[in-house]
ZAMARGU-4260 file (C-alpha; in steps of 0.2 Angstrom, whole numbers, plus 5000, padded with zeros to 4 digits):
<rodrens>
0) 5000/5000/5000 | 5006/5017/4995 | 5002/5031/5008 | 5005/5050/5006 | 5005/5061/5022
5) 5007/5080/5022 | 5024/5085/5027 | 5019/5102/5033 | 5003/5111/5037 | 5008/5126/5027
10) 5015/5119/5011 | 5007/5106/4999 | 5021/5094/5001 | 5018/5075/5005 | 5029/5061/5011
15) 5026/5045/5001 | 5029/5028/5009 | 5027/5011/5001 | 5022/4997/5014 | 5028/5009/5028
20) 5045/5012/5020 | 5049/5030/5015 | 5049/5032/4996 | 5049/5050/4990 | 5043/5067/4993
25) 5029/5074/4982 | 5030/5093/4980 | 5014/5100/4973 | 5015/5115/4962 | 5009/5132/4969
30) 5001/5139/4954 | 4994/5125/4944 | 4989/5107/4946 | 5004/5095/4946 | 5021/5094/4955
35) 5037/5085/4956 | 5046/5071/4964 | 5062/5060/4963 | 5060/5042/4963 | 5075/5029/4962
40) 5086/5044/4957 | 5075/5049/4943 | 5066/5066/4943 | 5048/5067/4937 | 5037/5082/4934
45) 5018/5080/4933 | 5008/5094/4925 | 4990/5096/4919 | 4981/5105/4905 | 4971/5121/4909
50) 4955/5112/4914 | 4964/5098/4925 | 4957/5084/4914 | 4973/5078/4907 | 4989/5075/4917
55) 5006/5070/4910 | 5021/5063/4919 | 5038/5067/4911 | 5055/5061/4916 | 5071/5072/4918
60) 5074/5070/4899 | 5057/5077/4895 | 5050/5060/4889 | 5032/5056/4893 | 5031/5042/4905
65) 5012/5042/4910 | 4996/5050/4905 | 4980/5052/4915 | 4964/5056/4904 | 4947/5062/4909
70) 4952/5066/4926 | 4938/5072/4937 | 4925/5062/4927 | 4916/5047/4933 | 4928/5036/4923
75) 4946/5040/4919 | 4961/5031/4914 | 4980/5031/4917 | 4992/5024/4904 | 5009/5019/4909
80) 5022/5007/4901 | 5009/5003/4887 | 4996/4997/4900 | 4980/5007/4903 | 4972/5007/4920
85) 4954/5011/4922 | 4948/5021/4937 | 4930/5025/4943 | 4924/5038/4955 | 4915/5028/4968
90) 4900/5039/4971 | 4896/5058/4972 | 4897/5057/4991 | 4914/5050/4991 | 4931/5055/4984
95) 4937/5037/4983 | 4943/5032/4966 | 4942/5013/4962 | 4954/5004/4951 | 4945/4992/4939
100) 4951/4977/4929 | 4936/4974/4917 | 4921/4975/4928 | 4930/4970/4944 | 4936/4982/4957
105) 4953/4978/4962 | 4960/4993/4971 | 4957/5011/4976 | 4964/5028/4980 | 4956/5037/4995
110) 4957/5049/5009 | 4954/5038/5025 | 4948/5053/5035 | 4937/5068/5030 | 4947/5078/5043
115) 4964/5075/5036 | 4973/5076/5020 | 4982/5059/5020 | 4980/5048/5005 | 4980/5029/5004
120) 4982/5019/4988 | 4980/5001/4986 | 4984/4998/4967 | 4989/4980/4965 | 4999/4975/4950
125) 5003/4993/4946 | 5022/4998/4945 | 5028/5010/4959 | 5031/5025/4947 | 5013/5023/4940
130) 5006/5023/4958 | 5016/5039/4963 | 5009/5047/4947 | 4991/5042/4952 | 4995/5049/4970
135) 5000/5065/4962 | 4984/5066/4951 | 4972/5062/4964 | 4980/5075/4976 | 4979/5088/4963
140) 4961/5083/4958 | 4955/5084/4977 | 4964/5100/4980 | 4956/5108/4964 | 4939/5102/4971
145) 4942/5109/4988 | 4947/5126/4980 | 4932/5126/4970 | 4921/5123/4985 | 4929/5137/4995
</rodrens>
């Protein structure tokens, strides 16, 4: 399980851990949806289009590594390493995003508490960089939704 916990009350920075072991620090962008992290010595930058419906992850060379399409809709996808992963928004009363293989729910990305900004991701079969990408996408999506409601 991948977890993301805010590193600070004042900055939008998260400490990511995989199965309880520190993995990386996610630094969200201040002015637009996205952010950056370093994973296994490789730098990654995540950015979105103007509407926040498409996110891309590029490596230090500027090569596209992952893409998330239709973010914020009931169904959205992540493509990484030639594999496409389908996500579905659980309900309009929940922020939880469920990972599906066919018609079977196999994983999720959620906030375990309505009172905290922590994030839990259980995404079996998904490579670690793709999981970090999904974490960045859902954090950006939920931050944008919170800003729109304020």
